[in-house]
C-alpha positions as CSV (number, residue, x, y, z in Angstrom):
1,M,-105.3,-76.4,-9.3
2,Q,-108.1,-77.5,-7.0
3,R,-111.3,-75.4,-6.8
4,P,-112.3,-74.2,-3.4
5,L,-115.1,-76.0,-1.7
6,A,-116.3,-73.2,0.6
7,F,-119.9,-72.4,1.3
8,R,-119.9,-68.6,1.2
9,T,-122.7,-66.1,1.4
10,R,-122.8,-65.8,-2.4
11,H,-123.8,-69.6,-2.5
12,R,-126.9,-69.0,-0.4
13,L,-130.4,-67.9,-1.1
14,R,-131.2,-65.4,1.6
15,S,-134.3,-63.5,1.0
16,A,-138.0,-64.5,0.8
17,P,-138.4,-63.2,-2.8
18,E,-135.5,-65.5,-3.9
19,F,-137.2,-68.5,-2.3
20,E,-140.6,-67.6,-3.8
21,R,-139.2,-67.2,-7.3
22,V,-137.7,-70.7,-7.1
23,Y,-140.9,-72.2,-5.7
24,R,-143.1,-70.6,-8.3
25,Q,-141.0,-71.0,-11.5
26,G,-138.7,-73.9,-10.7
27,I,-138.7,-77.6,-11.6
28,R,-139.3,-80.1,-8.8
29,A,-138.1,-83.5,-7.7
30,G,-138.7,-85.3,-4.5
31,D,-138.9,-88.4,-2.4
32,A,-139.9,-89.4,1.1
33,L,-137.2,-87.4,2.7
34,F,-136.9,-84.2,0.7
35,G,-138.5,-82.0,-2.0
36,I,-136.2,-80.0,-4.2
37,S,-137.1,-77.0,-6.4
38,A,-134.5,-75.6,-8.8
39,L,-134.4,-72.7,-11.2
40,K,-131.6,-71.4,-13.5
41,N,-129.9,-68.2,-12.3
42,D,-127.7,-65.5,-13.7
43,H,-125.0,-65.7,-11.0
44,G,-122.7,-68.2,-12.8
45,H,-122.8,-70.7,-9.9
46,A,-125.2,-72.8,-7.9
47,R,-126.9,-71.4,-4.8
48,L,-128.7,-73.2,-2.0
49,G,-131.7,-72.4,0.2
50,L,-132.9,-74.7,3.0
51,S,-136.4,-74.9,4.3
52,I,-136.3,-77.2,7.3
53,G,-139.4,-76.9,9.4
54,A,-140.1,-78.0,13.0
55,K,-143.2,-79.8,12.0
56,A,-141.4,-82.0,9.5
57,V,-138.1,-82.6,11.4
58,G,-138.6,-81.8,15.0
59,N,-136.6,-79.8,17.6
60,A,-133.7,-77.4,16.9
61,V,-131.0,-80.0,17.4
62,R,-132.5,-82.3,14.7
63,R,-133.1,-79.4,12.3
64,N,-129.6,-78.0,12.7
65,R,-128.0,-81.4,12.2
66,L,-130.0,-81.9,9.0
67,R,-129.0,-78.4,7.8
68,R,-125.3,-79.2,8.4
69,V,-125.5,-82.5,6.5
70,L,-127.3,-80.8,3.6
71,R,-124.9,-77.9,3.4
72,E,-122.0,-80.3,3.4
73,H,-123.4,-82.3,0.5
74,F,-124.0,-79.1,-1.5
75,R,-120.5,-77.9,-0.7
76,Q,-119.0,-81.1,-2.0
77,S,-121.0,-81.1,-5.2
78,Q,-121.4,-77.4,-6.0
79,H,-118.9,-77.4,-8.8
80,D,-120.7,-80.3,-10.6
81,L,-124.0,-78.3,-10.6
82,P,-125.1,-75.8,-13.3
83,A,-125.9,-72.2,-12.4
84,I,-129.1,-72.9,-10.6
85,D,-130.9,-71.8,-7.4
86,I,-131.9,-74.9,-5.3
87,V,-134.4,-74.9,-2.4
88,I,-134.4,-78.1,-0.4
89,T,-137.5,-78.7,1.8
90,A,-137.5,-81.4,4.4
91,R,-140.4,-83.9,4.6
92,P,-141.4,-85.9,7.7
93,G,-139.4,-88.9,6.6
94,A,-136.2,-86.9,7.2
95,R,-136.9,-86.8,10.9
96,A,-135.5,-90.2,11.7
97,A,-133.3,-90.7,8.6
98,A,-129.7,-91.7,9.2
99,N,-126.9,-89.6,7.6
100,D,-126.4,-92.3,5.0
101,A,-130.0,-92.2,3.9
102,V,-129.9,-88.4,3.7
103,A,-126.8,-88.5,1.6
104,A,-128.2,-91.1,-0.8
105,S,-131.4,-89.1,-1.2
106,I,-129.6,-85.8,-1.8
107,V,-127.2,-87.3,-4.3
108,R,-130.0,-88.9,-6.2
109,L,-132.2,-85.8,-6.2
110,L,-129.4,-83.5,-7.2
111,G,-128.6,-85.8,-10.0
112,Q,-132.2,-85.6,-11.2
113,I,-132.2,-81.9,-11.0
114,R,-128.8,-81.6,-12.8
115,S,-129.9,-83.8,-15.7
116,R,-133.2,-81.9,-16.1
117,C,-131.5,-78.5,-16.0
118,Q,-129.0,-79.2,-18.8
């Protein structure tokens, strides 16, 4: 039986205190495109929070495109991740990055986080 790959509300970080907890206590990894903070949780599954600022990425069209790409990569890999809260922050290099570069960066960073959390 195949596991569902939905990105439901329970897979999201939604409140400022949840983001702050991950920023303060979490482990970090990063590159020119993204910074990732991650912290173990008690929910039994991975959750994602995105911080995509206008200063780093640009107008709403670019920010929303990047959010869609990041959510899709998380959705595809959520069952391979431990029970952690992940916050992805965009850096200025993500502004002009192609989808392939974004995908490669996220796969590499999630791999680093996965290995450090186990």
